C-alpha positions in Angstrom: -49.6 18.3 -36.3 -48.5 21.4 -37.9 -44.9 22.1 -38.9 -44.7 24.9 -36.4 -45.9 22.6 -33.6 -43.5 19.8 -34.7 -40.6 22.3 -34.8 -41.5 23.6 -31.4 -41.7 20.1 -30.0 -38.4 19.2 -31.5 -36.8 22.3 -30.0 -38.3 21.5 -26.6 -37.0 17.9 -26.8 -33.5 19.2 -27.8 -33.6 21.7 -25.0 -34.5 18.9 -22.5 -31.8 16.6 -23.9 -29.2 19.4 -23.5 -30.4 20.1 -19.9 -30.1 16.4 -19.1 -26.6 16.2 -20.7 -25.6 19.3 -18.8 -26.9 17.9 -15.5 -25.0 14.6 -16.2 -21.8 16.6 -16.7 -22.3 18.5 -13.5 -23.0 15.2 -11.6 -19.8 13.7 -13.0 -17.8 16.8 -12.0 -19.3 16.7 -8.5 -18.6 12.9 -8.1 -15.0 13.6 -9.1 -14.7 16.4 -6.6 -16.3 14.2 -3.9 -13.7 11.4 -4.7 -10.9 14.0 -4.4 -12.2 15.3 -1.1 -12.4 11.7 0.2 -8.8 11.1 -0.8 -7.7 14.3 1.0 -9.7 13.3 4.1 -8.0 9.8 4.1 -4.6 11.4 3.7 -5.2 13.8 6.5 -6.5 11.0 8.7 -3.3 9.0 8.0 -1.1 12.0 8.8 -3.0 12.7 12.0 -2.6 9.0 13.1 1.2 9.1 12.3 1.6 12.4 14.2 -0.3 11.0 17.1 1.8 7.9 17.2 5.0 10.0 17.0 3.9 12.2 19.8 3.0 9.2 22.0 6.3 7.6 21.3 8.2 10.8 22.1 6.2 11.2 25.4 6.9 7.6 26.3 10.6 8.0 25.6 10.7 11.1 27.7 8.8 9.4 30.5 11.3 6.5 30.4 14.3 8.9 30.6 12.7 10.8 33.5 12.0 7.5 35.3 15.6 6.3 34.8 17.0 9.7 36.0 14.7 9.6 39.0 15.8 6.1 39.9 19.5 7.1 39.5 19.0 10.2 41.7 17.2 8.1 44.4 20.0 5.5 44.7 21.7 5.8 48.0 25.4 5.6 49.0 26.5 3.4 51.9 25.2 5.5 54.8 21.8 6.2 53.3 22.8 9.5 51.7 21.0 10.1 48.4 23.0 10.9 45.3 22.2 14.3 43.9 
């Protein structure tokens, strides 16, 4: 093999190695970004669940207050006259 051919092969191999290293770096960066996005999704899901629970609790509390108010208004006095 001539020196020119050997040098060309070495440059080609170095170029291939650089491309592989560059691709590996990009893959690592994408994996890190994917992990970050997963963490954001998990946090958003947790917040959504907490919000849903808080809204459900607030609606249940309001329903209880409405029911108690309705019962109080429907109580009757002696002769069958409703209060309110």
